[in-house]
C-alpha positions as CSV (number, residue, x, y, z in Angstrom):
1,X,15.6,2.2,4.0
2,X,13.1,-0.3,5.2
3,X,10.7,0.6,2.4
4,X,13.3,-0.1,-0.2
5,X,13.8,-3.5,1.2
6,X,10.1,-4.2,1.3
7,X,9.7,-2.9,-2.3
8,X,12.6,-5.1,-3.4
9,X,11.1,-8.1,-1.6
10,X,7.7,-7.5,-3.3
11,X,9.6,-7.1,-6.7
12,X,11.3,-10.5,-6.2
13,X,8.2,-12.2,-5.0
14,X,6.1,-10.8,-7.8
15,X,8.6,-12.0,-10.4
16,X,8.7,-15.5,-8.8
17,X,5.0,-15.8,-8.6
18,X,4.5,-14.7,-12.2
19,X,7.1,-17.3,-13.3
20,X,5.3,-20.0,-11.4
21,X,1.9,-18.9,-12.7
22,X,3.2,-19.0,-16.3
23,X,4.8,-22.4,-15.8
24,X,1.5,-23.7,-14.4
25,X,-0.4,-22.5,-17.5
26,X,2.1,-24.3,-19.7
27,X,1.0,-27.7,-18.4
28,X,-0.7,-30.0,-20.8
29,X,-4.2,-29.7,-19.3
30,X,-4.2,-26.1,-20.3
31,X,-3.0,-26.8,-23.9
32,X,-6.4,-27.6,-25.4
33,X,-8.0,-24.2,-24.5
34,X,-5.7,-21.7,-26.1
35,X,-8.1,-18.7,-26.1
36,X,-10.3,-19.1,-23.1
37,X,-10.5,-16.5,-20.4
38,X,-9.2,-17.1,-16.9
39,X,-11.0,-19.4,-14.5
40,X,-12.1,-18.1,-11.1
41,X,-9.1,-19.5,-9.3
42,X,-6.7,-18.1,-11.9
43,X,-8.3,-14.6,-11.5
44,X,-7.7,-14.8,-7.8
45,X,-4.1,-15.8,-8.4
46,X,-3.5,-12.9,-10.8
47,X,-5.0,-10.4,-8.3
48,X,-2.7,-11.7,-5.6
49,X,0.3,-11.5,-7.9
50,X,-0.6,-8.1,-9.1
51,X,-1.1,-6.7,-5.6
52,X,2.5,-7.6,-4.8
53,X,3.9,-5.5,-7.6
54,X,1.7,-4.5,-10.5
55,X,4.5,-2.7,-12.4
56,X,6.5,-5.9,-12.8
57,X,4.0,-8.7,-12.8
58,X,1.6,-7.0,-15.2
59,X,4.1,-6.9,-18.1
60,X,5.6,-10.2,-17.2
61,X,2.2,-11.9,-17.4
62,X,1.1,-10.0,-20.5
63,X,4.2,-10.6,-22.6
64,X,4.5,-14.2,-21.2
65,X,1.0,-15.1,-22.2
66,X,0.2,-13.0,-25.3
67,X,1.5,-15.5,-27.9
68,X,-0.3,-18.5,-26.6
69,X,-3.3,-17.1,-24.7
70,X,-4.1,-13.6,-26.0
71,X,-7.4,-13.3,-24.1
72,X,-5.7,-14.3,-20.8
73,X,-2.9,-11.8,-21.5
74,X,-5.3,-8.9,-22.0
75,X,-7.2,-9.9,-18.9
76,X,-4.0,-10.1,-16.8
77,X,-3.0,-6.7,-18.2
78,X,-6.4,-5.1,-17.2
79,X,-6.2,-6.6,-13.7
80,X,-2.6,-5.2,-13.2
81,X,-3.6,-1.7,-14.5
82,X,-6.7,-1.8,-12.2
83,X,-4.5,-2.8,-9.2
84,X,-2.0,-0.1,-10.1
85,X,-4.7,2.5,-10.1
86,X,-6.1,1.3,-6.8
87,X,-2.7,1.3,-5.2
88,X,-1.9,4.8,-6.6
89,X,-5.3,6.1,-5.3
90,X,-4.6,4.7,-1.8
91,X,-1.1,6.1,-1.8
92,X,-2.2,9.6,-3.0
93,X,-5.0,9.7,-0.5
94,X,-2.7,8.6,2.3
95,X,-0.2,11.3,1.3
96,X,-2.8,14.0,1.4
97,X,-4.6,12.8,4.5
98,X,-1.3,12.4,6.5
99,X,0.1,15.8,5.6
100,X,-1.3,18.7,7.6
101,X,-3.2,21.3,5.6
102,X,-2.1,24.1,7.9
103,X,1.2,23.3,9.4
104,X,1.7,24.6,13.0
105,X,4.4,27.3,13.5
């Protein structure tokens, strides 16, 4: 039950952060560079957002940015897929390492 609440919280936080990030990119100072890649601080922000919930924030960032900033959208998509793979590898390794190979009778 607690894991469902934590997952829901990460879902909501990820959606909120993705919305805030998209709004930040729509500011006028970003308007003159339509096809530039992410800056270093934006990459850090995308990583933090993607760690919260890559299944939600990845598509949100991709489809939110693809019309105006296609290179940023592809970069955000790659980061979210990489974070998803890392989280899946950690989850699978945790599952196999926590389960006993030979259960005791």
